[in-house]
mmCIF file of the N, C-alpha and C atoms, coordinates in Angstrom:
data_MODEL
# 
_entry.id   MODEL 
# 
loop_
_atom_site.group_PDB 
_atom_site.id 
_atom_site.type_symbol 
_atom_site.label_atom_id 
_atom_site.label_alt_id 
_atom_site.label_comp_id 
_atom_site.label_asym_id 
_atom_site.label_entity_id 
_atom_site.label_seq_id 
_atom_site.pdbx_PDB_ins_code 
_atom_site.Cartn_x 
_atom_site.Cartn_y 
_atom_site.Cartn_z 
_atom_site.occupancy 
_atom_site.B_iso_or_equiv 
_atom_site.pdbx_formal_charge 
_atom_site.auth_seq_id 
_atom_site.auth_comp_id 
_atom_site.auth_asym_id 
_atom_site.auth_atom_id 
_atom_site.pdbx_PDB_model_num 
ATOM 1   N N  . MET A 1 1  ? 0.617   -1.229 0.089   1.00 0.00 ? 1  MET A N  1 
ATOM 2   C CA . MET A 1 1  ? -0.026  -0.521 -0.031  1.00 0.00 ? 1  MET A CA 1 
ATOM 3   C C  . MET A 1 1  ? 0.833   0.983  0.028   1.00 0.00 ? 1  MET A C  1 
ATOM 4   N N  . GLU A 1 2  ? 0.694   2.294  -0.997  1.00 0.00 ? 2  GLU A N  1 
ATOM 5   C CA . GLU A 1 2  ? 1.367   3.584  -0.956  1.00 0.00 ? 2  GLU A CA 1 
ATOM 6   C C  . GLU A 1 2  ? 0.829   4.432  0.030   1.00 0.00 ? 2  GLU A C  1 
ATOM 7   N N  . ALA A 1 3  ? 2.246   4.869  0.592   1.00 0.00 ? 3  ALA A N  1 
ATOM 8   C CA . ALA A 1 3  ? 1.958   6.207  1.823   1.00 0.00 ? 3  ALA A CA 1 
ATOM 9   C C  . ALA A 1 3  ? 1.182   7.396  0.676   1.00 0.00 ? 3  ALA A C  1 
ATOM 10  N N  . THR A 1 4  ? 0.310   8.226  1.196   1.00 0.00 ? 4  THR A N  1 
ATOM 11  C CA . THR A 1 4  ? -0.179  9.461  0.558   1.00 0.00 ? 4  THR A CA 1 
ATOM 12  C C  . THR A 1 4  ? 0.561   10.470 1.361   1.00 0.00 ? 4  THR A C  1 
ATOM 13  N N  . LYS A 1 5  ? 0.745   11.377 0.948   1.00 0.00 ? 5  LYS A N  1 
ATOM 14  C CA . LYS A 1 5  ? 1.210   13.010 1.514   1.00 0.00 ? 5  LYS A CA 1 
ATOM 15  C C  . LYS A 1 5  ? -0.149  13.789 1.546   1.00 0.00 ? 5  LYS A C  1 
ATOM 16  N N  . GLU A 1 6  ? -0.472  14.307 2.830   1.00 0.00 ? 6  GLU A N  1 
ATOM 17  C CA . GLU A 1 6  ? -1.456  15.049 3.264   1.00 0.00 ? 6  GLU A CA 1 
ATOM 18  C C  . GLU A 1 6  ? -0.795  16.180 2.696   1.00 0.00 ? 6  GLU A C  1 
ATOM 19  N N  . LYS A 1 7  ? -1.855  16.930 1.897   1.00 0.00 ? 7  LYS A N  1 
ATOM 20  C CA . LYS A 1 7  ? -1.955  18.423 1.254   1.00 0.00 ? 7  LYS A CA 1 
ATOM 21  C C  . LYS A 1 7  ? -2.487  19.157 2.053   1.00 0.00 ? 7  LYS A C  1 
ATOM 22  N N  . HIS A 1 8  ? -2.199  20.413 2.372   1.00 0.00 ? 8  HIS A N  1 
ATOM 23  C CA . HIS A 1 8  ? -2.624  21.712 3.205   1.00 0.00 ? 8  HIS A CA 1 
ATOM 24  C C  . HIS A 1 8  ? -2.830  22.587 2.375   1.00 0.00 ? 8  HIS A C  1 
ATOM 25  N N  . ALA A 1 9  ? -3.948  23.453 2.455   1.00 0.00 ? 9  ALA A N  1 
ATOM 26  C CA . ALA A 1 9  ? -3.926  24.528 1.630   1.00 0.00 ? 9  ALA A CA 1 
ATOM 27  C C  . ALA A 1 9  ? -3.005  25.685 2.149   1.00 0.00 ? 9  ALA A C  1 
ATOM 28  N N  . THR A 1 10 ? -2.924  26.416 1.003   1.00 0.00 ? 10 THR A N  1 
ATOM 29  C CA . THR A 1 10 ? -2.094  27.624 1.551   1.00 0.00 ? 10 THR A CA 1 
ATOM 30  C C  . THR A 1 10 ? -2.489  28.660 0.879   1.00 0.00 ? 10 THR A C  1 
ATOM 31  N N  . HIS A 1 11 ? -1.881  29.960 1.019   1.00 0.00 ? 11 HIS A N  1 
ATOM 32  C CA . HIS A 1 11 ? -2.443  31.148 0.499   1.00 0.00 ? 11 HIS A CA 1 
ATOM 33  C C  . HIS A 1 11 ? -1.311  32.338 0.310   1.00 0.00 ? 11 HIS A C  1 
ATOM 34  N N  . THR A 1 12 ? -1.567  33.089 -0.318  1.00 0.00 ? 12 THR A N  1 
ATOM 35  C CA . THR A 1 12 ? -0.749  34.401 -0.554  1.00 0.00 ? 12 THR A CA 1 
ATOM 36  C C  . THR A 1 12 ? -0.805  34.941 0.705   1.00 0.00 ? 12 THR A C  1 
ATOM 37  N N  . PRO A 1 13 ? 0.114   35.487 1.409   1.00 0.00 ? 13 PRO A N  1 
ATOM 38  C CA . PRO A 1 13 ? 0.102   36.181 2.635   1.00 0.00 ? 13 PRO A CA 1 
ATOM 39  C C  . PRO A 1 13 ? -0.345  37.482 2.336   1.00 0.00 ? 13 PRO A C  1 
ATOM 40  N N  . GLY A 1 14 ? -1.054  38.245 3.316   1.00 0.00 ? 14 GLY A N  1 
ATOM 41  C CA . GLY A 1 14 ? -1.434  39.636 3.177   1.00 0.00 ? 14 GLY A CA 1 
ATOM 42  C C  . GLY A 1 14 ? -0.421  40.754 3.411   1.00 0.00 ? 14 GLY A C  1 
ATOM 43  N N  . PRO A 1 15 ? -0.985  41.822 3.809   1.00 0.00 ? 15 PRO A N  1 
ATOM 44  C CA . PRO A 1 15 ? -1.812  42.248 3.227   1.00 0.00 ? 15 PRO A CA 1 
ATOM 45  C C  . PRO A 1 15 ? -2.456  42.601 2.155   1.00 0.00 ? 15 PRO A C  1 
ATOM 46  N N  . TRP A 1 16 ? -3.747  42.241 1.718   1.00 0.00 ? 16 TRP A N  1 
ATOM 47  C CA . TRP A 1 16 ? -4.211  42.443 0.052   1.00 0.00 ? 16 TRP A CA 1 
ATOM 48  C C  . TRP A 1 16 ? -4.895  43.732 0.103   1.00 0.00 ? 16 TRP A C  1 
ATOM 49  N N  . VAL A 1 17 ? -4.665  44.280 -1.221  1.00 0.00 ? 17 VAL A N  1 
ATOM 50  C CA . VAL A 1 17 ? -5.463  45.353 -1.477  1.00 0.00 ? 17 VAL A CA 1 
ATOM 51  C C  . VAL A 1 17 ? -6.331  45.051 -2.821  1.00 0.00 ? 17 VAL A C  1 
ATOM 52  N N  . VAL A 1 18 ? -7.375  46.210 -3.009  1.00 0.00 ? 18 VAL A N  1 
ATOM 53  C CA . VAL A 1 18 ? -7.935  46.010 -4.276  1.00 0.00 ? 18 VAL A CA 1 
ATOM 54  C C  . VAL A 1 18 ? -6.998  47.094 -5.190  1.00 0.00 ? 18 VAL A C  1 
ATOM 55  N N  . LYS A 1 19 ? -6.613  46.854 -6.547  1.00 0.00 ? 19 LYS A N  1 
ATOM 56  C CA . LYS A 1 19 ? -6.068  47.257 -7.354  1.00 0.00 ? 19 LYS A CA 1 
ATOM 57  C C  . LYS A 1 19 ? -6.564  47.278 -8.885  1.00 0.00 ? 19 LYS A C  1 
ATOM 58  N N  . HIS A 1 20 ? -6.639  48.136 -9.655  1.00 0.00 ? 20 HIS A N  1 
ATOM 59  C CA . HIS A 1 20 ? -7.123  48.224 -10.863 1.00 0.00 ? 20 HIS A CA 1 
ATOM 60  C C  . HIS A 1 20 ? -6.088  48.254 -12.178 1.00 0.00 ? 20 HIS A C  1 
ATOM 61  N N  . ASP A 1 21 ? -6.558  47.485 -13.254 1.00 0.00 ? 21 ASP A N  1 
ATOM 62  C CA . ASP A 1 21 ? -5.827  47.486 -14.404 1.00 0.00 ? 21 ASP A CA 1 
ATOM 63  C C  . ASP A 1 21 ? -5.940  48.386 -15.193 1.00 0.00 ? 21 ASP A C  1 
ATOM 64  N N  . LYS A 1 22 ? -5.247  48.705 -16.171 1.00 0.00 ? 22 LYS A N  1 
ATOM 65  C CA . LYS A 1 22 ? -5.400  49.848 -17.249 1.00 0.00 ? 22 LYS A CA 1 
ATOM 66  C C  . LYS A 1 22 ? -6.610  50.274 -17.549 1.00 0.00 ? 22 LYS A C  1 
ATOM 67  N N  . LYS A 1 23 ? -7.677  49.178 -17.799 1.00 0.00 ? 23 LYS A N  1 
ATOM 68  C CA . LYS A 1 23 ? -9.022  49.270 -17.992 1.00 0.00 ? 23 LYS A CA 1 
ATOM 69  C C  . LYS A 1 23 ? -9.982  49.782 -16.944 1.00 0.00 ? 23 LYS A C  1 
ATOM 70  N N  . GLY A 1 24 ? -9.532  49.847 -15.725 1.00 0.00 ? 24 GLY A N  1 
ATOM 71  C CA . GLY A 1 24 ? -10.346 50.341 -14.775 1.00 0.00 ? 24 GLY A CA 1 
ATOM 72  C C  . GLY A 1 24 ? -11.187 48.954 -13.657 1.00 0.00 ? 24 GLY A C  1 
ATOM 73  N N  . LEU A 1 25 ? -10.738 47.755 -14.384 1.00 0.00 ? 25 LEU A N  1 
ATOM 74  C CA . LEU A 1 25 ? -11.285 46.873 -13.450 1.00 0.00 ? 25 LEU A CA 1 
ATOM 75  C C  . LEU A 1 25 ? -10.526 46.407 -12.148 1.00 0.00 ? 25 LEU A C  1 
ATOM 76  N N  . PRO A 1 26 ? -11.161 46.034 -11.349 1.00 0.00 ? 26 PRO A N  1 
ATOM 77  C CA . PRO A 1 26 ? -10.597 45.619 -10.155 1.00 0.00 ? 26 PRO A CA 1 
ATOM 78  C C  . PRO A 1 26 ? -10.115 44.272 -10.453 1.00 0.00 ? 26 PRO A C  1 
ATOM 79  N N  . PHE A 1 27 ? -8.903  44.063 -9.177  1.00 0.00 ? 27 PHE A N  1 
ATOM 80  C CA . PHE A 1 27 ? -8.129  42.762 -9.038  1.00 0.00 ? 27 PHE A CA 1 
ATOM 81  C C  . PHE A 1 27 ? -7.615  42.713 -7.620  1.00 0.00 ? 27 PHE A C  1 
ATOM 82  N N  . ILE A 1 28 ? -7.224  41.827 -6.997  1.00 0.00 ? 28 ILE A N  1 
ATOM 83  C CA . ILE A 1 28 ? -6.672  41.744 -5.465  1.00 0.00 ? 28 ILE A CA 1 
ATOM 84  C C  . ILE A 1 28 ? -5.374  41.617 -5.719  1.00 0.00 ? 28 ILE A C  1 
ATOM 85  N N  . GLY A 1 29 ? -4.228  42.290 -5.037  1.00 0.00 ? 29 GLY A N  1 
ATOM 86  C CA . GLY A 1 29 ? -3.113  42.454 -5.024  1.00 0.00 ? 29 GLY A CA 1 
ATOM 87  C C  . GLY A 1 29 ? -2.419  42.224 -3.920  1.00 0.00 ? 29 GLY A C  1 
ATOM 88  N N  . VAL A 1 30 ? -1.311  41.945 -3.698  1.00 0.00 ? 30 VAL A N  1 
ATOM 89  C CA . VAL A 1 30 ? -0.685  42.030 -2.458  1.00 0.00 ? 30 VAL A CA 1 
ATOM 90  C C  . VAL A 1 30 ? 0.016   43.419 -2.276  1.00 0.00 ? 30 VAL A C  1 
ATOM 91  N N  . ALA A 1 31 ? -0.588  43.770 -1.010  1.00 0.00 ? 31 ALA A N  1 
ATOM 92  C CA . ALA A 1 31 ? -0.008  45.362 -0.634  1.00 0.00 ? 31 ALA A CA 1 
ATOM 93  C C  . ALA A 1 31 ? 1.424   45.714 -1.208  1.00 0.00 ? 31 ALA A C  1 
ATOM 94  N N  . SER A 1 32 ? 2.257   44.729 -0.775  1.00 0.00 ? 32 SER A N  1 
ATOM 95  C CA . SER A 1 32 ? 3.902   45.334 -0.796  1.00 0.00 ? 32 SER A CA 1 
ATOM 96  C C  . SER A 1 32 ? 4.251   45.268 -2.451  1.00 0.00 ? 32 SER A C  1 
ATOM 97  N N  . ASP A 1 33 ? 3.458   44.780 -3.245  1.00 0.00 ? 33 ASP A N  1 
ATOM 98  C CA . ASP A 1 33 ? 3.956   44.928 -4.483  1.00 0.00 ? 33 ASP A CA 1 
ATOM 99  C C  . ASP A 1 33 ? 3.540   46.127 -5.118  1.00 0.00 ? 33 ASP A C  1 
ATOM 100 N N  . PRO A 1 34 ? 4.452   46.804 -5.710  1.00 0.00 ? 34 PRO A N  1 
ATOM 101 C CA . PRO A 1 34 ? 3.707   48.201 -6.117  1.00 0.00 ? 34 PRO A CA 1 
ATOM 102 C C  . PRO A 1 34 ? 2.967   48.237 -7.359  1.00 0.00 ? 34 PRO A C  1 
ATOM 103 N N  . TRP A 1 35 ? 1.697   47.827 -7.140  1.00 0.00 ? 35 TRP A N  1 
ATOM 104 C CA . TRP A 1 35 ? 0.640   48.046 -7.970  1.00 0.00 ? 35 TRP A CA 1 
ATOM 105 C C  . TRP A 1 35 ? 1.365   47.248 -9.575  1.00 0.00 ? 35 TRP A C  1 
ATOM 106 N N  . THR A 1 36 ? 1.817   45.982 -9.479  1.00 0.00 ? 36 THR A N  1 
ATOM 107 C CA . THR A 1 36 ? 2.003   45.325 -10.823 1.00 0.00 ? 36 THR A CA 1 
ATOM 108 C C  . THR A 1 36 ? 1.201   44.180 -11.015 1.00 0.00 ? 36 THR A C  1 
ATOM 109 N N  . TYR A 1 37 ? 1.040   43.446 -12.019 1.00 0.00 ? 37 TYR A N  1 
ATOM 110 C CA . TYR A 1 37 ? 0.119   42.436 -12.145 1.00 0.00 ? 37 TYR A CA 1 
ATOM 111 C C  . TYR A 1 37 ? 1.090   40.947 -11.796 1.00 0.00 ? 37 TYR A C  1 
ATOM 112 N N  . PRO A 1 38 ? 2.292   40.837 -11.575 1.00 0.00 ? 38 PRO A N  1 
ATOM 113 C CA . PRO A 1 38 ? 2.856   39.696 -10.947 1.00 0.00 ? 38 PRO A CA 1 
ATOM 114 C C  . PRO A 1 38 ? 2.434   39.515 -9.535  1.00 0.00 ? 38 PRO A C  1 
ATOM 115 N N  . GLY A 1 39 ? 2.030   40.595 -8.857  1.00 0.00 ? 39 GLY A N  1 
ATOM 116 C CA . GLY A 1 39 ? 1.102   40.430 -7.469  1.00 0.00 ? 39 GLY A CA 1 
ATOM 117 C C  . GLY A 1 39 ? -0.445  40.264 -7.376  1.00 0.00 ? 39 GLY A C  1 
ATOM 118 N N  . THR A 1 40 ? -0.998  39.715 -8.202  1.00 0.00 ? 40 THR A N  1 
ATOM 119 C CA . THR A 1 40 ? -1.900  39.172 -8.351  1.00 0.00 ? 40 THR A CA 1 
ATOM 120 C C  . THR A 1 40 ? -2.495  38.216 -8.034  1.00 0.00 ? 40 THR A C  1 
ATOM 121 N N  . VAL A 1 41 ? -3.489  38.289 -6.859  1.00 0.00 ? 41 VAL A N  1 
ATOM 122 C CA . VAL A 1 41 ? -4.002  37.033 -6.146  1.00 0.00 ? 41 VAL A CA 1 
ATOM 123 C C  . VAL A 1 41 ? -5.187  36.662 -6.886  1.00 0.00 ? 41 VAL A C  1 
ATOM 124 N N  . ALA A 1 42 ? -6.175  37.414 -7.179  1.00 0.00 ? 42 ALA A N  1 
ATOM 125 C CA . ALA A 1 42 ? -7.500  36.904 -7.734  1.00 0.00 ? 42 ALA A CA 1 
ATOM 126 C C  . ALA A 1 42 ? -7.906  38.313 -8.512  1.00 0.00 ? 42 ALA A C  1 
ATOM 127 N N  . THR A 1 43 ? -8.653  37.768 -9.649  1.00 0.00 ? 43 THR A N  1 
ATOM 128 C CA . THR A 1 43 ? -9.431  38.927 -10.481 1.00 0.00 ? 43 THR A CA 1 
ATOM 129 C C  . THR A 1 43 ? -10.927 38.913 -10.155 1.00 0.00 ? 43 THR A C  1 
ATOM 130 N N  . VAL A 1 44 ? -11.417 39.929 -10.158 1.00 0.00 ? 44 VAL A N  1 
ATOM 131 C CA . VAL A 1 44 ? -12.886 40.033 -9.914  1.00 0.00 ? 44 VAL A CA 1 
ATOM 132 C C  . VAL A 1 44 ? -13.721 40.801 -11.019 1.00 0.00 ? 44 VAL A C  1 
ATOM 133 N N  . GLU A 1 45 ? -14.836 40.629 -10.860 1.00 0.00 ? 45 GLU A N  1 
ATOM 134 C CA . GLU A 1 45 ? -15.556 41.619 -11.704 1.00 0.00 ? 45 GLU A CA 1 
ATOM 135 C C  . GLU A 1 45 ? -16.615 42.970 -10.783 1.00 0.00 ? 45 GLU A C  1 
ATOM 136 N N  . ASP A 1 46 ? -16.398 42.754 -9.719  1.00 0.00 ? 46 ASP A N  1 
ATOM 137 C CA . ASP A 1 46 ? -17.091 43.577 -8.941  1.00 0.00 ? 46 ASP A CA 1 
ATOM 138 C C  . ASP A 1 46 ? -16.273 44.441 -7.750  1.00 0.00 ? 46 ASP A C  1 
ATOM 139 N N  . GLU A 1 47 ? -16.256 45.679 -7.829  1.00 0.00 ? 47 GLU A N  1 
ATOM 140 C CA . GLU A 1 47 ? -15.406 46.350 -6.912  1.00 0.00 ? 47 GLU A CA 1 
ATOM 141 C C  . GLU A 1 47 ? -16.110 45.959 -5.182  1.00 0.00 ? 47 GLU A C  1 
ATOM 142 N N  . LYS A 1 48 ? -17.319 45.650 -5.156  1.00 0.00 ? 48 LYS A N  1 
ATOM 143 C CA . LYS A 1 48 ? -17.440 45.180 -3.570  1.00 0.00 ? 48 LYS A CA 1 
ATOM 144 C C  . LYS A 1 48 ? -16.992 43.812 -3.465  1.00 0.00 ? 48 LYS A C  1 
ATOM 145 N N  . ASP A 1 49 ? -17.087 42.905 -4.116  1.00 0.00 ? 49 ASP A N  1 
ATOM 146 C CA . ASP A 1 49 ? -16.307 41.791 -3.969  1.00 0.00 ? 49 ASP A CA 1 
ATOM 147 C C  . ASP A 1 49 ? -14.718 41.714 -3.809  1.00 0.00 ? 49 ASP A C  1 
ATOM 148 N N  . ALA A 1 50 ? -14.514 42.436 -4.645  1.00 0.00 ? 50 ALA A N  1 
ATOM 149 C CA . ALA A 1 50 ? -12.635 42.921 -4.461  1.00 0.00 ? 50 ALA A CA 1 
ATOM 150 C C  . ALA A 1 50 ? -12.336 43.365 -3.164  1.00 0.00 ? 50 ALA A C  1 
ATOM 151 N N  . ARG A 1 51 ? -12.838 44.326 -2.520  1.00 0.00 ? 51 ARG A N  1 
ATOM 152 C CA . ARG A 1 51 ? -12.819 44.693 -1.216  1.00 0.00 ? 51 ARG A CA 1 
ATOM 153 C C  . ARG A 1 51 ? -13.029 43.673 -0.238  1.00 0.00 ? 51 ARG A C  1 
ATOM 154 N N  . LEU A 1 52 ? -14.180 42.778 -0.492  1.00 0.00 ? 52 LEU A N  1 
ATOM 155 C CA . LEU A 1 52 ? -14.366 41.810 0.616   1.00 0.00 ? 52 LEU A CA 1 
ATOM 156 C C  . LEU A 1 52 ? -13.211 40.800 0.492   1.00 0.00 ? 52 LEU A C  1 
ATOM 157 N N  . ILE A 1 53 ? -12.753 40.158 -0.546  1.00 0.00 ? 53 ILE A N  1 
ATOM 158 C CA . ILE A 1 53 ? -11.596 39.206 -0.880  1.00 0.00 ? 53 ILE A CA 1 
ATOM 159 C C  . ILE A 1 53 ? -10.416 39.947 -0.310  1.00 0.00 ? 53 ILE A C  1 
ATOM 160 N N  . ALA A 1 54 ? -10.009 41.035 -0.487  1.00 0.00 ? 54 ALA A N  1 
ATOM 161 C CA . ALA A 1 54 ? -9.005  41.696 -0.197  1.00 0.00 ? 54 ALA A CA 1 
ATOM 162 C C  . ALA A 1 54 ? -8.845  41.496 1.493   1.00 0.00 ? 54 ALA A C  1 
ATOM 163 N N  . GLN A 1 55 ? -9.862  41.470 2.111   1.00 0.00 ? 55 GLN A N  1 
ATOM 164 C CA . GLN A 1 55 ? -9.980  41.312 3.760   1.00 0.00 ? 55 GLN A CA 1 
ATOM 165 C C  . GLN A 1 55 ? -9.794  39.712 4.175   1.00 0.00 ? 55 GLN A C  1 
ATOM 166 N N  . SER A 1 56 ? -9.847  39.062 3.025   1.00 0.00 ? 56 SER A N  1 
ATOM 167 C CA . SER A 1 56 ? -9.518  37.481 3.474   1.00 0.00 ? 56 SER A CA 1 
ATOM 168 C C  . SER A 1 56 ? -8.004  36.973 4.666   1.00 0.00 ? 56 SER A C  1 
ATOM 169 N N  . PRO A 1 57 ? -6.805  37.539 4.376   1.00 0.00 ? 57 PRO A N  1 
ATOM 170 C CA . PRO A 1 57 ? -5.896  37.283 5.232   1.00 0.00 ? 57 PRO A CA 1 
ATOM 171 C C  . PRO A 1 57 ? -6.091  37.958 6.831   1.00 0.00 ? 57 PRO A C  1 
ATOM 172 N N  . ALA A 1 58 ? -6.805  39.055 6.576   1.00 0.00 ? 58 ALA A N  1 
ATOM 173 C CA . ALA A 1 58 ? -7.275  39.495 8.125   1.00 0.00 ? 58 ALA A CA 1 
ATOM 174 C C  . ALA A 1 58 ? -8.148  38.677 8.896   1.00 0.00 ? 58 ALA A C  1 
ATOM 175 N N  . MET A 1 59 ? -9.146  38.308 7.969   1.00 0.00 ? 59 MET A N  1 
ATOM 176 C CA . MET A 1 59 ? -10.169 37.483 8.667   1.00 0.00 ? 59 MET A CA 1 
ATOM 177 C C  . MET A 1 59 ? -9.933  35.799 8.711   1.00 0.00 ? 59 MET A C  1 
ATOM 178 N N  . TYR A 1 60 ? -9.016  35.458 8.044   1.00 0.00 ? 60 TYR A N  1 
ATOM 179 C CA . TYR A 1 60 ? -8.381  34.389 8.468   1.00 0.00 ? 60 TYR A CA 1 
ATOM 180 C C  . TYR A 1 60 ? -7.755  34.326 9.611   1.00 0.00 ? 60 TYR A C  1 
ATOM 181 N N  . GLU A 1 61 ? -6.791  35.801 10.229  1.00 0.00 ? 61 GLU A N  1 
ATOM 182 C CA . GLU A 1 61 ? -5.984  35.635 11.379  1.00 0.00 ? 61 GLU A CA 1 
ATOM 183 C C  . GLU A 1 61 ? -6.922  35.627 12.357  1.00 0.00 ? 61 GLU A C  1 
ATOM 184 N N  . MET A 1 62 ? -8.158  36.238 12.480  1.00 0.00 ? 62 MET A N  1 
ATOM 185 C CA . MET A 1 62 ? -9.345  36.476 13.419  1.00 0.00 ? 62 MET A CA 1 
ATOM 186 C C  . MET A 1 62 ? -9.493  34.983 13.488  1.00 0.00 ? 62 MET A C  1 
ATOM 187 N N  . CYS A 1 63 ? -10.276 34.502 12.602  1.00 0.00 ? 63 CYS A N  1 
ATOM 188 C CA . CYS A 1 63 ? -10.527 33.033 13.093  1.00 0.00 ? 63 CYS A CA 1 
ATOM 189 C C  . CYS A 1 63 ? -9.717  32.116 13.494  1.00 0.00 ? 63 CYS A C  1 
ATOM 190 N N  . LYS A 1 64 ? -8.259  32.094 13.447  1.00 0.00 ? 64 LYS A N  1 
ATOM 191 C CA . LYS A 1 64 ? -7.207  31.443 14.170  1.00 0.00 ? 64 LYS A CA 1 
ATOM 192 C C  . LYS A 1 64 ? -7.131  31.783 15.760  1.00 0.00 ? 64 LYS A C  1 
ATOM 193 N N  . LEU A 1 65 ? -7.418  33.214 15.665  1.00 0.00 ? 65 LEU A N  1 
ATOM 194 C CA . LEU A 1 65 ? -7.226  33.798 17.165  1.00 0.00 ? 65 LEU A CA 1 
ATOM 195 C C  . LEU A 1 65 ? -8.776  33.095 17.898  1.00 0.00 ? 65 LEU A C  1 
ATOM 196 N N  . PHE A 1 66 ? -9.676  33.255 17.437  1.00 0.00 ? 66 PHE A N  1 
ATOM 197 C CA . PHE A 1 66 ? -11.117 32.634 17.844  1.00 0.00 ? 66 PHE A CA 1 
ATOM 198 C C  . PHE A 1 66 ? -10.954 31.336 18.194  1.00 0.00 ? 66 PHE A C  1 
ATOM 199 N N  . GLU A 1 67 ? -10.239 30.689 17.217  1.00 0.00 ? 67 GLU A N  1 
ATOM 200 C CA . GLU A 1 67 ? -10.131 29.019 17.618  1.00 0.00 ? 67 GLU A CA 1 
ATOM 201 C C  . GLU A 1 67 ? -9.233  28.740 18.429  1.00 0.00 ? 67 GLU A C  1 
ATOM 202 N N  . LYS A 1 68 ? -8.324  29.697 18.766  1.00 0.00 ? 68 LYS A N  1 
ATOM 203 C CA . LYS A 1 68 ? -7.337  29.596 19.970  1.00 0.00 ? 68 LYS A CA 1 
ATOM 204 C C  . LYS A 1 68 ? -8.055  29.761 21.123  1.00 0.00 ? 68 LYS A C  1 
ATOM 205 N N  . HIS A 1 69 ? -9.177  30.590 21.282  1.00 0.00 ? 69 HIS A N  1 
ATOM 206 C CA . HIS A 1 69 ? -9.470  31.278 22.712  1.00 0.00 ? 69 HIS A CA 1 
ATOM 207 C C  . HIS A 1 69 ? -10.802 30.308 22.808  1.00 0.00 ? 69 HIS A C  1 
ATOM 208 N N  . LEU A 1 70 ? -11.383 29.609 22.002  1.00 0.00 ? 70 LEU A N  1 
ATOM 209 C CA . LEU A 1 70 ? -12.477 28.689 22.389  1.00 0.00 ? 70 LEU A CA 1 
ATOM 210 C C  . LEU A 1 70 ? -11.885 27.303 23.136  1.00 0.00 ? 70 LEU A C  1 
ATOM 211 N N  . ARG A 1 71 ? -10.607 26.974 22.420  1.00 0.00 ? 71 ARG A N  1 
ATOM 212 C CA . ARG A 1 71 ? -10.040 25.712 22.933  1.00 0.00 ? 71 ARG A CA 1 
ATOM 213 C C  . ARG A 1 71 ? -9.658  26.373 24.582  1.00 0.00 ? 71 ARG A C  1 
ATOM 214 N N  . VAL A 1 72 ? -9.737  26.982 24.932  1.00 0.00 ? 72 VAL A N  1 
ATOM 215 C CA . VAL A 1 72 ? -9.206  27.470 26.247  1.00 0.00 ? 72 VAL A CA 1 
ATOM 216 C C  . VAL A 1 72 ? -10.228 26.524 27.565  1.00 0.00 ? 72 VAL A C  1 
# 
């Protein structure tokens, strides 16, 4: 029987910000990347969705904090 290696989900570290391409369309980028496409995390069609997605790293950190306090 072959041993399988468990995969863990990863993500691009934040903070993320909403950026706009040359056509004005929003996309999610890494804050430390000076507004260039290599820093793209995700593309979206709606500005509101972009702002919500950009907060994902902060929300993830809060979930980890809540989990820690729930285990006490």
